[in-house]
GUDO-599166 format. One record per atom (N, C-alpha, C): residue in three letters; x, y, z. Coordinates in steps of 0.1 Angstrom, whole numbers, padded with zeros to 4 digits, always signed. Each point is the difference from the previous one (the first is absolute). Layout:
! GUDO-599166
ALAXYZ
...
! end
This chain:
! GUDO-599166
MET+0189-0133+0120
MET-0009+0000-0010
MET-0016-0002+0002
ILE-0008+0011-0004
ILE-0014-0001+0001
ILE-0005-0010-0010
LYS-0009-0007+0007
LYS-0004-0014-0011
LYS-0017+0008-0001
ALA-0005-0003-0011
ALA-0013+0004-0006
ALA-0008-0009-0007
LYS-0013-0002+0003
LYS-0008-0008-0007
LYS-0009+0009-0009
ILE-0003-0006-0009
ILE-0008+0007-0011
ILE-0013-0007-0002
VAL-0010+0005+0003
VAL-0014-0008+0000
VAL-0005+0008-0012
GLY-0006-0010-0010
GLY-0004+0007-0014
GLY+0013+0002-0006
ALA+0008-0008-0002
ALA+0013+0001-0006
ALA+0000+0000-0015
GLY-0011-0008-0005
GLY-0003-0003-0015
GLY-0004+0011-0007
GLY-0006+0011+0006
GLY-0005+0012-0008
GLY+0011+0011-0001
PHE-0006+0009-0007
PHE+0010+0012-0003
PHE+0007+0005+0012
GLY-0009+0003+0010
GLY+0006+0007+0011
GLY+0010-0009+0008
GLY-0001-0013-0001
GLY+0007-0009+0008
GLY+0012-0003-0007
VAL+0000-0002-0015
VAL+0012-0001-0007
VAL+0009+0012-0001
GLY-0007+0013+0000
GLY+0010+0013+0004
GLY+0004-0003+0011
MET-0004-0002+0011
MET+0008-0001+0013
MET+0012-0010-0001
VAL-0005-0013-0009
VAL+0014-0007+0001
VAL+0011+0008-0009
GLU-0005+0004-0009
GLU+0012+0005-0008
GLU+0007+0012+0008
LEU-0007+0007+0009
LEU+0007+0010+0008
LEU+0009-0005+0011
LEU-0006-0013+0007
LEU+0006-0006+0009
LEU+0012-0006-0002
LEU+0003-0005-0014
LEU+0010-0006-0006
LEU+0012+0009-0001
ARG-0001+0014+0001
ARG+0012+0008+0001
ARG+0000+0006+0013
HIS-0007-0002+0009
HIS+0001+0006+0015
HIS+0012-0005+0007
PRO+0006+0008+0006
PRO+0016-0003+0007
PRO-0005-0005+0013
GLU-0011+0001+0005
GLU-0002-0004+0014
GLU-0013-0011+0003
ALA-0005-0002-0011
ALA-0013-0007+0000
ALA+0001-0013-0011
GLY-0007-0011+0002
GLY-0002-0010-0008
GLY-0015-0007+0003
ILE+0000-0008-0010
ILE-0015-0005-0002
ILE-0001-0015+0007
GLY-0008-0001+0012
GLY+0000-0012+0006
GLY-0012-0010-0007
CYS-0012+0002-0005
CYS-0008-0005-0007
CYS-0009+0007-0008
LEU-0005-0007-0009
LEU-0010+0004-0009
LEU-0013-0005+0001
VAL-0012+0008+0002
VAL-0012-0006+0002
VAL-0009+0003-0009
ASP-0009-0009-0006
ASP-0011+0006-0008
ASP-0015-0012+0001
VAL-0008+0002-0007
VAL-0013-0006+0000
VAL+0000-0010-0014
THR+0007+0004-0010
THR+0000-0005-0011
THR+0017-0004-0005
ASP-0001-0010-0009
ASP+0014-0005-0005
ASP+0009-0005+0012
ILE-0006-0006+0012
ILE+0005-0007+0007
ILE+0013-0009-0004
GLY+0011+0001+0005
GLY+0013-0009-0004
GLY+0004+0005-0012
THR+0000+0009-0008
THR+0003+0005-0010
THR+0011+0008+0004
PRO+0012+0001-0006
PRO+0012+0008+0001
PRO-0007+0015-0005
LEU+0005+0011+0007
LEU-0005+0013-0003
LEU+0006+0000-0012
SER+0012-0004-0004
SER+0007+0004-0014
SER-0006-0007-0011
ALA-0009-0011+0003
ALA-0007-0005-0011
ALA-0012+0009-0004
LEU-0007+0007+0008
LEU-0008+0010-0002
LEU+0006+0012-0006
TYR+0014+0006+0004
TYR+0004+0013-0005
TYR+0013-0006-0004
PRO+0004-0004-0013
PRO+0013-0003-0001
PRO+0009+0007+0000
HIS+0000+0013+0001
HIS+0011+0008+0002
HIS+0007-0001+0014
LEU-0006-0007+0009
LEU+0004-0003+0012
LEU+0009-0014+0003
ALA+0000-0007-0012
ALA+0007-0012-0001
ALA+0016+0001+0007
GLY+0003-0008+0008
GLY+0013+0002+0004
GLY+0003+0009+0011
HIS-0013+0010+0003
HIS+0001+0008+0010
HIS-0010-0001+0011
CYS-0013-0005-0004
CYS-0009-0004+0012
CYS-0006-0013-0008
ASP+0006-0012+0007
ASP-0008-0012-0008
ASP-0009-0006+0012
MET-0001+0008+0012
MET-0011-0006+0011
MET-0012-0003-0005
PRO-0007-0010+0004
PRO-0013-0004-0002
PRO-0009+0009+0008
LEU-0012+0000-0006
LEU-0010+0007+0006
LEU-0009-0010+0011
LEU+0000+0004+0011
LEU-0004-0010+0010
LEU-0017+0002+0006
ASP-0007-0010+0002
ASP-0012+0002+0005
ASP+0003+0007+0016
ALA-0011+0007+0004
ALA+0002+0008+0015
ALA+0002-0010+0009
SER-0006-0017-0003
SER+0000-0008+0011
SER+0013-0008+0001
ASP+0008+0001-0013
ASP+0011-0006+0002
ASP+0011+0003+0011
PRO+0005-0010+0005
PRO+0009+0001+0012
PRO+0013+0010-0001
ALA+0003-0002-0015
ALA+0010+0013-0003
ALA-0005+0013+0000
ALA-0013+0004-0004
ALA-0004+0013+0001
ALA-0003+0002+0014
GLN+0001-0007+0009
GLN-0002+0002+0014
GLN+0014+0003+0009
ALA+0012+0000-0009
ALA+0011+0004+0008
ALA+0003+0012+0005
PRO+0005+0005+0011
PRO-0001+0013+0005
PRO+0008+0009-0009
VAL-0006+0012-0002
VAL+0005+0012-0009
VAL+0002+0013+0008
ASP+0005+0011-0007
ASP-0001+0010+0008
ASP-0011+0012-0004
VAL-0002-0003-0014
VAL-0012+0009-0004
VAL-0007-0008-0012
VAL-0012+0001+0001
VAL-0010-0005-0011
VAL-0006+0011-0008
PHE+0004+0000-0013
PHE-0007+0010-0010
PHE-0013-0006-0004
MET-0011+0006+0001
MET-0015-0006-0005
MET-0002+0006-0012
ALA+0006-0004-0013
ALA-0003+0003-0013
ALA-0014-0006-0005
THR-0011+0003+0008
THR-0012-0008-0002
THR-0013+0010+0000
PRO-0012-0004-0007
PRO-0007+0012-0001
PRO-0008+0002+0014
ASP-0009+0010+0000
ASP-0007+0004+0012
ASP-0008-0012+0006
GLY+0000-0001+0013
GLY-0005-0009+0007
GLY+0008-0013+0007
VAL+0012-0001-0008
VAL+0009-0011+0006
VAL+0008+0005+0010
GLY+0006+0010-0001
GLY+0010+0004+0011
GLY-0007+0002+0013
MET-0013+0006+0001
MET-0005+0002+0011
MET-0005-0015+0008
LYS+0002-0010-0006
LYS-0003-0013+0004
LYS+0011-0008+0003
LEU+0012+0004-0003
LEU+0012-0005+0001
LEU+0011+0006+0010
ALA-0003+0014+0003
ALA+0010+0008+0005
ALA+0000-0004+0016
GLY-0011-0003+0005
GLY+0001-0001+0014
GLY+0011-0013+0005
ASP-0003-0011-0007
ASP+0009-0010+0003
ASP+0014+0001-0005
VAL+0003+0010-0011
VAL+0015+0000-0002
VAL+0006+0011+0009
LEU-0010+0009+0007
LEU+0006+0011+0010
LEU+0003-0009+0012
ALA-0009-0010+0003
ALA+0003-0006+0013
ALA+0011-0010+0000
GLY+0003-0004-0012
GLY+0012-0009-0004
GLY+0013+0008+0000
GLY-0002+0014+0003
GLY+0015+0009+0001
GLY+0002+0004-0013
ALA-0005+0000-0013
ALA+0005+0006-0009
ALA-0008+0011-0003
LYS+0006+0011-0009
LYS-0007+0015-0004
LYS-0007-0006-0012
VAL-0011+0011-0002
VAL-0008-0004-0012
VAL+0000+0016-0007
ILE+0002-0004-0015
ILE-0001+0011-0011
ILE-0010-0004-0007
ASP-0015+0007+0000
ASP-0010-0006-0010
ASP-0004+0010-0010
TYR+0001-0007-0010
TYR-0003+0008-0015
TYR-0011+0006-0001
SER-0012-0007+0006
SER-0015+0005-0003
SER-0003+0011+0010
GLY-0012+0003-0003
GLY-0006+0012+0011
GLY-0005-0007+0015
ASP+0005-0011+0001
ASP-0006-0006+0010
ASP+0005+0008+0015
PHE+0010+0007-0004
PHE+0007+0005+0011
PHE+0005+0015+0001
ARG-0007+0005-0012
ARG+0003+0013-0003
ARG-0007+0014+0009
PHE-0010-0007+0010
PHE-0008+0009+0007
PHE+0001-0004+0015
ASN-0001+0009+0010
ASN+0003-0003+0013
ASN-0014-0001+0007
THR-0012+0002-0005
THR-0011-0003+0008
THR-0011-0010-0010
GLU-0008-0002+0007
GLU-0009-0009-0007
GLU-0011+0008-0007
ALA-0001+0013+0006
ALA-0010+0007-0012
ALA+0007+0004-0011
ALA+0017+0003+0000
ALA+0003+0004-0014
ALA+0002-0013-0007
TYR+0003-0010+0005
TYR+0001-0013-0009
TYR-0011-0003-0006
ALA-0012+0002+0005
ALA-0014-0001-0003
ALA-0003+0007-0014
GLU+0002+0012+0002
GLU-0001+0008-0010
GLU+0007-0002-0015
TYR+0013-0006+0003
TYR+0008-0005-0012
TYR-0004-0013-0005
ALA-0006-0009+0009
ALA-0005-0012-0004
ALA-0014+0002-0008
ARG-0005+0009+0004
ARG-0015+0000-0008
ARG+0003+0005-0014
ARG+0010+0010+0000
ARG+0004+0003-0015
ARG+0005-0010-0009
ILE+0005-0012+0005
ILE+0005-0010-0007
ILE-0011-0013-0001
GLY-0010+0004+0008
GLY-0013-0011+0001
GLY+0006-0011+0009
ARG+0008+0002+0009
ARG+0000-0011+0011
ARG-0008+0004+0011
ASP+0002-0013+0009
ASP-0007+0000+0013
ASP+0008+0012+0007
PRO-0009+0010+0005
PRO+0008+0012+0010
PRO+0006-0008+0013
ASN-0005-0009+0003
ASN+0005-0004+0013
ASN+0016-0009-0001
HIS+0007+0008+0006
HIS+0016-0005+0001
HIS+0000-0013+0009
ALA+0008-0010-0007
ALA+0005-0012+0010
ALA+0009+0001+0011
ALA+0005+0010+0001
ALA+0011+0003+0009
ALA-0001+0013+0005
PRO-0013+0006+0006
PRO+0002+0013+0003
PRO+0011+0004+0010
ASP+0002-0010+0009
ASP+0008+0003+0013
ASP+0016+0003-0007
LEU+0003-0004-0010
LEU+0013+0004-0007
LEU+0001+0015-0005
LEU-0013+0006-0006
LEU+0001+0009-0008
LEU+0010+0013+0008
PRO-0005+0005+0012
PRO+0006+0009+0007
PRO+0015+0000-0001
GLY+0006-0013+0000
GLY+0015+0001-0001
GLY+0007-0002-0014
ALA-0009+0003-0009
ALA+0005-0002-0015
ALA+0004+0014-0001
VAL+0012-0001-0010
VAL+0004+0014-0005
VAL+0000+0000-0012
TYR-0006+0013-0008
TYR+0001+0000-0014
TYR+0015+0003-0005
GLY+0001-0009-0012
GLY+0015-0004-0003
GLY+0002+0011-0012
LEU-0001+0012+0000
LEU+0007+0008-0009
LEU+0009+0007+0009
SER+0014-0004-0006
SER+0011+0003+0010
SER+0003+0015+0001
GLU-0002+0006-0012
GLU+0004+0014+0002
GLU-0009+0008+0008
ILE-0014-0002+0003
ILE-0006+0005+0009
ILE+0000-0006+0016
HIS+0002-0012-0002
HIS-0001-0005+0015
HIS+0012-0007+0003
ARG+0011+0005-0003
ARG+0013-0006+0003
ARG+0005-0001+0015
ALA-0006+0010+0008
ALA+0002+0001+0013
ALA-0008-0012+0006
GLU-0013-0005-0004
GLU-0007-0010+0005
GLU+0003-0015-0003
LEU+0009+0001-0011
LEU+0006-0015-0004
LEU+0015+0000+0007
ASN-0003-0005+0009
ASN+0013-0003+0008
ASN+0002-0014+0006
ALA+0008-0004+0009
ALA+0004-0011+0005
ALA-0012-0008+0007
GLY-0010+0009+0005
GLY-0012-0005+0008
GLY-0010-0003-0006
THR-0002+0003-0015
THR-0011-0001-0007
THR+0002-0015-0004
ARG-0014-0005+0000
ARG+0000-0016-0004
ARG-0009-0001-0011
LEU-0010+0009-0002
LEU-0011-0001-0011
LEU-0001+0010-0009
VAL+0004+0000-0014
VAL+0002+0011-0009
VAL-0016-0003-0012
GLY-0004+0010-0003
GLY-0010-0001-0009
GLY+0006+0008-0012
ASN+0003-0008-0010
ASN+0007+0007-0011
ASN-0009+0010-0008
PRO+0002+0011-0005
PRO-0008+0009-0006
PRO-0004-0006-0013
GLY-0010+0005-0005
GLY-0004-0003-0014
GLY+0008+0006-0012
CYS-0002-0005-0013
CYS+0012+0006-0006
CYS-0005+0014-0008
PHE-0015+0003-0002
PHE-0001+0012-0002
PHE+0002+0012+0012
ALA-0003-0005+0011
ALA+0002+0008+0013
ALA+0015+0006+0000
VAL+0009-0012+0000
VAL+0011+0005-0002
VAL+0006+0013-0006
SER-0002-0003-0016
SER+0002+0012-0009
SER-0009+0012+0002
CYS-0010+0000+0008
CYS-0007+0011-0001
CYS+0004+0009+0018
ILE+0000-0010+0008
ILE+0005+0006+0013
ILE+0013+0007-0001
LEU+0010-0007-0007
LEU+0014+0004-0002
LEU-0002+0012-0006
GLY-0008+0000-0010
GLY-0002+0014-0008
GLY-0006+0011+0006
LEU-0009+0000+0008
LEU-0007+0010+0007
LEU+0004+0002+0014
ALA+0008-0008+0010
ALA+0001+0001+0010
ALA+0007+0013+0005
PRO+0013+0006-0006
PRO+0003+0011+0001
PRO-0010+0014+0001
ALA-0008-0003-0012
ALA-0011+0012+0000
ALA-0009+0000+0011
ALA-0004-0012+0002
ALA-0009-0002+0010
ALA+0005+0005+0014
LYS+0010-0004+0005
LYS+0007+0003+0011
LYS+0003+0016+0002
ALA+0002+0007-0011
ALA+0003+0016+0001
ALA-0011+0006-0003
LYS-0011-0008-0003
LYS-0013+0008-0002
LYS+0000+0008-0011
LEU+0005-0005-0013
LEU+0004+0009-0011
LEU-0012+0001-0009
ILE-0010-0010+0002
ILE-0010+0000-0009
ILE-0015-0004+0005
LYS-0008+0002-0007
LYS-0012+0002+0007
LYS-0005-0019+0002
LEU-0003-0001+0010
LEU-0001-0016+0003
LEU-0014-0005-0001
ASP-0009+0010-0005
ASP-0014-0009-0002
ASP-0001-0003-0017
ASN+0011+0003-0008
ASN-0004+0000-0014
ASN+0015-0009-0005
VAL+0004-0009+0004
VAL+0014-0005-0007
VAL-0005-0011-0009
VAL+0007+0002-0011
VAL-0003-0011-0010
VAL+0014-0008-0003
CYS-0002-0012-0002
CYS+0009-0011-0002
CYS-0004-0007-0013
ASP+0006+0000-0010
ASP-0003-0005-0014
ASP+0011-0012-0001
CYS-0003-0013+0000
CYS+0009-0011+0001
CYS+0003-0009-0009
LYS+0009-0003-0008
LYS-0002-0011-0009
LYS+0010-0012+0005
THR-0003-0012-0002
THR+0008-0012+0006
THR+0000-0007-0013
GLY+0013-0010+0002
GLY+0001-0010-0011
GLY-0008-0015+0003
VAL-0002-0007-0008
VAL-0007-0015+0001
VAL+0004-0004+0011
SER+0011-0004+0003
SER+0006-0007+0012
SER-0008+0000+0012
GLY-0002+0015+0003
GLY-0008+0003+0011
GLY-0013-0009+0005
ALA-0006-0006-0010
ALA-0010-0010+0001
ALA+0003-0013+0007
GLY+0014-0001-0002
GLY+0005-0014+0006
GLY+0002-0012-0010
LYS+0002-0010+0006
LYS+0005-0011-0008
LYS-0010-0008-0008
LYS-0014-0002+0008
LYS-0010-0009-0004
LYS-0008+0006-0013
PRO-0003-0012-0009
PRO-0005+0004-0010
PRO-0015+0009+0001
ASN-0002+0008-0011
ASN-0010+0006+0002
ASN-0004+0006-0014
ALA-0014+0001-0005
ALA-0004+0001-0014
ALA+0004+0012-0004
VAL-0001+0010+0012
VAL+0001+0016-0004
VAL+0013+0004-0003
PHE+0010-0010+0007
PHE+0013+0002-0002
PHE+0008-0008-0012
HIS-0008-0010-0005
HIS+0004-0008-0010
HIS+0007+0011-0011
TYR+0011-0006-0007
TYR+0008+0010-0011
TYR-0009+0008-0009
PRO-0010-0007-0006
PRO-0006+0006-0011
PRO-0011+0011+0007
ALA-0004-0002+0012
ALA-0010+0010+0007
ALA+0011+0013+0006
ARG+0015-0004+0001
ARG+0006+0012+0005
ARG+0009+0006-0012
TYR+0003-0007-0010
TYR+0010+0008-0012
TYR-0007+0012-0004
ASP+0008+0011-0001
ASP-0005+0012-0007
ASP-0015+0006+0008
HIS-0002-0003+0011
HIS-0011+0003+0007
HIS+0003+0003+0014
MET-0006+0013+0003
MET+0002+0005+0015
MET-0014+0004+0003
ASN-0004+0001+0015
ASN-0013+0000+0005
ASN+0003+0006+0017
ALA-0009+0007+0003
ALA-0002+0003+0013
ALA-0009-0010+0007
TYR+0002-0001+0013
TYR-0010-0011+0006
TYR+0000+0005+0016
LYS-0011-0007+0006
LYS-0003+0001+0015
LYS-0004+0016+0001
LEU-0005+0003-0008
LEU-0004+0021+0001
LEU-0011-0002+0013
ALA-0006-0010+0003
ALA-0009+0003+0011
ALA+0007+0001+0013
GLY+0015-0005+0002
GLY+0008+0001+0010
GLY+0011-0010+0001
HIS+0012+0003-0001
HIS+0010-0008+0001
HIS+0004-0002+0017
GLN+0004-0011+0002
GLN+0004-0005+0012
GLN+0012+0010+0007
HIS+0009+0001-0010
HIS+0013+0008+0006
HIS-0003+0013+0004
VAL-0014+0007-0003
VAL+0000+0013+0003
VAL-0004+0000+0015
CYS-0004-0010+0008
CYS+0000+0002+0013
CYS+0012+0001+0009
GLU+0013-0007-0005
GLU+0013+0003+0006
GLU+0005+0013-0006
LEU-0004+0005-0012
LEU+0004+0012-0005
LEU-0003+0011+0007
GLU-0012+0001+0001
GLU-0007+0012+0009
GLU+0004-0002+0015
ARG+0000-0010+0005
ARG+0003-0001+0013
ARG+0016+0004+0005
GLU+0009-0003-0007
GLU+0013+0003-0002
GLU+0004+0014-0002
LEU-0008+0003-0010
LEU+0002+0016-0004
LEU-0006+0009+0012
GLY-0010-0004+0005
GLY-0007+0006+0012
GLY+0006+0002+0013
LEU+0008-0012-0001
LEU+0010+0004+0016
LEU+0009+0004-0003
LEU+0005+0005-0013
LEU+0013+0007+0000
LEU-0006+0015-0001
ALA-0011+0002-0006
ALA-0006+0015+0001
ALA-0006+0004+0014
GLY-0005-0011+0007
GLY-0006+0004+0013
GLY-0016+0004-0003
GLU-0005-0004-0011
GLU-0015+0004-0003
GLU-0004-0009-0012
PRO-0010-0003-0002
PRO-0005-0009-0011
PRO+0003+0001-0012
VAL+0001-0009-0006
VAL+0004+0001-0018
VAL-0010-0005-0008
THR-0004+0005-0011
THR-0007-0007-0008
THR+0006+0001-0017
VAL+0001-0011-0003
VAL+0005-0005-0011
VAL-0009-0005-0013
THR+0000+0005-0012
THR-0005-0004-0010
THR+0009-0009-0006
PHE-0002-0014-0002
PHE+0010-0010-0003
PHE-0004-0007-0013
THR+0008-0001-0010
THR-0004-0007-0012
THR+0011-0010-0004
ALA+0000-0012+0000
ALA+0007-0010-0003
ALA-0003-0006-0016
GLN+0012-0002-0005
GLN-0002-0002-0015
GLN+0012-0012-0004
VAL-0005-0011-0006
VAL+0009-0009-0005
VAL+0004+0003-0014
VAL+0012+0001-0001
VAL+0009+0002-0016
VAL+0005-0011-0003
PRO+0003-0003-0014
PRO+0006-0014-0006
PRO+0017+0001+0004
VAL+0005-0001+0010
VAL+0011-0003+0004
VAL+0000-0008+0012
CYS+0014-0008+0002
CYS+0000-0009+0010
CYS+0001+0003+0014
ARG+0008+0011+0001
ARG+0001+0004+0016
ARG+0005+0015+0000
GLY-0005+0006+0012
GLY+0003+0013+0000
GLY-0014+0008+0004
ILE+0003+0010+0009
ILE-0010+0010+0003
ILE+0003+0015-0003
MET-0010+0006-0007
MET+0003+0014-0001
MET-0012+0010+0006
SER+0002+0005+0008
SER-0009+0008+0009
SER-0001+0015-0001
SER-0010+0005-0007
SER+0001+0016-0002
SER-0007+0006+0008
LEU+0005+0007+0011
LEU-0005+0006+0012
LEU-0003+0014-0001
TYR-0013+0004+0002
TYR-0002+0013+0002
TYR-0007+0007+0010
GLY+0003+0013+0004
GLY-0005+0009+0011
GLY+0000+0014+0001
ASP-0012+0007+0004
ASP+0002+0013-0005
ASP+0010+0008+0013
LEU+0009+0006-0004
LEU+0008+0008+0009
LEU-0010+0010+0010
ILE+0004-0001+0011
ILE-0007+0011+0008
ILE+0007+0013-0001
GLU+0013+0001+0000
GLU+0006+0012-0003
GLU+0009-0003-0012
THR+0004+0012-0007
THR+0005-0001-0013
THR+0018-0004+0005
ARG+0003-0011-0006
ARG+0011-0007+0001
ARG+0009-0002-0015
THR+0013+0003+0002
THR+0007-0001-0012
THR+0004-0016-0002
ALA+0002-0004-0011
ALA+0003-0013-0001
ALA+0016-0005+0006
ASP+0009+0011+0002
ASP+0011-0002+0007
ASP-0002-0001+0014
GLN-0011+0008+0005
GLN-0004+0000+0016
GLN-0003-0015+0003
VAL-0010-0005-0010
VAL-0005-0012+0004
VAL+0011-0011-0002
LEU+0007+0000-0010
LEU+0011-0010-0002
LEU+0010+0002+0015
ALA+0003+0010+0003
ALA+0008+0002+0013
ALA-0005-0009+0013
LEU-0016+0001+0000
LEU-0006-0003+0011
LEU+0001-0016+0000
TYR-0004-0006-0011
TYR+0003-0014-0004
TYR+0011-0007+0002
ARG+0009+0007-0005
ARG+0014-0005+0004
ARG+0005+0001+0016
ASP-0004+0008+0005
ASP+0002+0002+0014
ASP-0007-0013+0009
PHE-0013-0001-0005
PHE-0009-0010+0005
PHE+0006-0014-0002
TYR+0006-0003-0012
TYR+0005-0013-0002
TYR+0017+0001+0001
GLY+0004+0006+0009
GLY+0014+0000-0002
GLY+0006-0010+0007
ASP-0006-0008+0007
ASP+0005-0012+0005
ASP-0005-0012-0004
SER-0006+0001-0012
SER-0007-0012-0003
SER+0006-0004-0016
ALA+0008-0009+0002
ALA+0009-0007-0013
ALA-0006-0005-0010
PHE-0015-0001+0000
PHE-0006-0007-0011
PHE-0008+0009-0007
VAL-0002+0015+0007
VAL-0008+0010-0007
VAL+0008+0010-0004
HIS+0000+0002-0015
HIS+0005+0006-0011
HIS-0009+0012-0002
ILE+0005+0012+0000
ILE-0009+0013-0004
ILE+0006+0005-0012
HIS-0007+0003-0012
HIS+0002+0006-0012
HIS-0005+0012-0001
ASP+0005+0010-0010
ASP-0009+0011-0003
ASP-0007-0003-0014
ARG-0008+0010-0003
ARG-0007-0001-0012
ARG+0006-0005-0015
ASN+0012+0004+0000
ASN+0008-0002-0013
ASN+0008-0016+0000
ALA-0001-0005+0013
ALA+0003-0013-0001
ALA-0006-0009-0009
ALA+0011-0009-0008
ALA-0008-0010-0009
ALA-0001-0014+0007
ILE-0010+0000+0009
ILE-0002-0012+0009
ILE-0012-0006-0004
GLY+0000-0014-0002
GLY-0013-0007+0000
GLY+0001-0016+0006
SER-0008-0006-0004
SER+0000-0013+0009
SER+0010-0008-0002
MET+0007+0000-0010
MET+0011-0011-0003
MET+0011+0006+0011
HIS+0000+0011+0005
HIS+0009+0004+0009
HIS-0001-0005+0015
VAL-0010-0008+0001
VAL-0002-0007+0014
VAL-0001-0015-0002
ARG-0002-0004-0011
ARG-0003-0013-0005
ARG+0009-0010+0008
GLY-0003-0009+0009
GLY+0010-0009+0007
GLY+0005+0007+0012
THR-0004+0010+0005
THR+0007+0007+0011
THR-0011+0005+0010
ASN+0007+0000+0011
ASN-0009+0006+0012
ASN-0001+0016+0003
ALA+0003+0006-0011
ALA+0000+0015-0003
ALA-0015+0003-0001
CYS-0002+0014+0004
CYS-0011+0007-0003
CYS+0006+0013-0007
ARG-0004+0005-0013
ARG+0006+0012-0004
ARG-0014+0009-0001
LEU+0005+0011+0004
LEU-0013+0012+0002
LEU+0002+0010-0011
VAL-0005+0003-0009
VAL+0004+0013-0008
VAL-0011+0013+0006
VAL+0006+0007+0008
VAL-0007+0012+0006
VAL-0001+0013-0008
ASP-0015+0005-0001
ASP+0001+0013-0009
ASP-0013+0007+0005
VAL+0002+0011-0003
VAL-0013+0011+0001
VAL-0004+0005-0011
ASP-0012+0000-0005
ASP-0008+0004-0007
ASP-0002+0015+0003
GLU+0008+0010-0003
GLU-0002+0011+0004
GLU-0013+0010-0002
ARG-0004-0005-0014
ARG-0010+0004-0008
ARG-0013-0001+0009
ALA+0000-0013+0006
ALA-0013-0004+0009
ALA+0002+0001+0013
ASN+0013+0002+0003
ASN+0004-0001+0016
ASN-0002-0014+0005
ARG+0003-0008-0008
ARG-0004-0016+0007
ARG+0015-0007-0002
LEU+0001-0009+0011
LEU+0008-0009+0002
LEU+0000-0010-0011
ARG+0011-0005-0008
ARG-0001-0013-0005
ARG+0011-0010+0003
VAL+0000-0011+0004
VAL+0011-0009+0003
VAL-0007-0011-0009
ILE+0015-0006-0006
ILE-0001-0015-0007
ILE+0009-0009+0007
SER-0009-0010+0002
SER+0009-0009+0009
SER-0001-0012-0006
TYR+0012-0008+0001
TYR+0004-0012-0010
TYR+0005-0011+0011
ILE-0007-0012-0001
ILE+0008-0009+0008
ILE-0003-0015-0007
ASP+0009-0008+0003
ASP-0003-0015-0005
ASP-0010-0006+0010
ASN-0015-0004-0004
ASN-0007-0004+0007
ASN+0003-0014+0006
LEU+0009-0006-0006
LEU+0003-0016+0008
LEU+0012+0001+0009
VAL+0007+0013+0000
VAL+0012+0002+0008
VAL-0003+0010+0012
LYS-0001+0011-0003
LYS-0003+0013+0009
LYS-0013-0002+0004
GLY-0008-0007-0009
GLY-0015+0001+0002
GLY-0004-0014+0008
GLN+0010-0008+0002
GLN-0002-0015+0005
GLN+0011-0004+0009
ALA+0007-0011-0008
ALA+0014-0006+0007
ALA+0011+0010+0004
GLY+0001+0010-0007
GLY+0012+0010+0005
GLY-0005+0006+0012
SER-0012+0004+0001
SER-0004+0008+0012
SER+0001-0011+0012
ALA-0006-0013-0004
ALA+0000-0007+0013
ALA+0015-0006+0003
LEU+0009+0000-0007
LEU+0014-0001+0003
LEU+0008+0010+0007
GLN-0007+0014-0004
GLN+0005+0009+0009
GLN-0004+0000+0011
ASN-0013-0002+0003
ASN-0004-0001+0013
ASN+0006-0011+0010
MET+0004-0010-0008
MET+0008-0009+0009
MET+0014+0005+0005
ASN+0007+0006-0008
ASN+0011+0005+0002
ASN-0002+0007+0013
LEU-0010+0010-0001
LEU-0002+0012+0012
LEU+0000-0010+0015
ILE-0012-0011-0003
ILE-0006-0003+0012
ILE+0011-0011+0006
PHE+0010-0003-0009
PHE+0013-0008+0004
PHE+0013+0007+0005
GLY-0002+0014-0002
GLY+0013+0007+0002
GLY+0010-0001-0009
LEU-0002+0000-0013
LEU+0007-0002-0011
LEU-0001+0013-0006
PRO+0011+0004-0009
PRO+0001+0010-0008
PRO-0014+0000-0010
GLU-0005+0010-0001
GLU-0015+0000-0008
GLU+0001-0003-0014
THR+0014+0003-0004
THR+0001-0003-0015
THR+0007-0016-0004
ALA+0003-0006+0011
ALA+0004-0015+0000
ALA-0008-0007-0011
GLY+0007-0006-0009
GLY-0005-0007-0012
GLY-0009+0007-0010
LEU-0002+0012+0002
LEU-0006+0008-0009
LEU+0006+0011-0006
ASP+0011+0004+0001
ASP+0009+0010-0006
ASP+0008-0004-0012
ARG-0010+0001-0010
ARG+0005-0005-0012
ARG-0009+0006-0011
PRO+0006+0003-0011
PRO-0006+0005-0013
PRO-0010-0010-0007
GLY-0010+0007-0007
GLY-0008-0009-0007
GLY+0007-0005-0013
GLN-0006-0002-0010
GLN+0002-0003-0012
GLN-0004+0009-0011
TYR+0010+0002-0011
TYR-0002+0010-0008
TYR+0004-0007-0014
PRO-0008+0004-0010
PRO-0013+0004-0003
PRO-0009-0008+0006
! end
């Protein structure tokens, strides 16, 4: 049985991992660590877990938090994982970090990302960057293996956009200097910490675009698509918050280089994701929306061609807290421990 520690267990990303591990056939929770609510049972913060996970939140210095584990999930903000990962790895555990600390393999790439979010561009553990694997399983499955010790979980917007555009980029179907990603997310993407901007009166019946000067997930999005295409990719990315709790809908557009029918592009997408249990391809007539991925590790892609404009149009749906966060992290854990990729994740969501 794989034993896991969750650092940042009291946040949305941490409790999401708890929910998933409770159903996992080969993994269990060793301890829960956070910086607030120390000594409080997790079920006191999240009553739906009563009787399922009544473990207390521990301070990192607590001896019980130092017990050996096999994997540490860092459900923490940027800057935390890079300070802790070295000691965790030296102790023999593997690390899966939710933040942007290990999504990049060079100091220069990390610095570009850090500047976008107003952080110090100097990485605290630059020696670990070359060994980190970008944890988008469908694209980096071969690299996520028993030899992997450090995984940088992808950003939620990046998951939805990369999965939606990867087949087109790989096949060079579209003009790569003018890709458009129009993305809408639920309020839970902002995390648990209270913020006046996300207070109920400020969010109800209200939607808005944000970070128009440059969103941090564009760095990984352009890099990953560029690696698939073998040439630079330029993305115009617009993030918007809409008044729902969870879910991301990304409307993705690219001008086709040659004339293609919707059926031809559908066939290409289905072939590309033939071995991916969590990516589902739908045609333009499918009645698919955010509720069909809620609570699941699925990504549902509605693939279409606007023949009049000769433009690829893909609508990508994910649950930002599962496929966009904890679900991807658990999928990565499965791969690096040699387990079935779907372990603990192969379940439907809730409807309606």
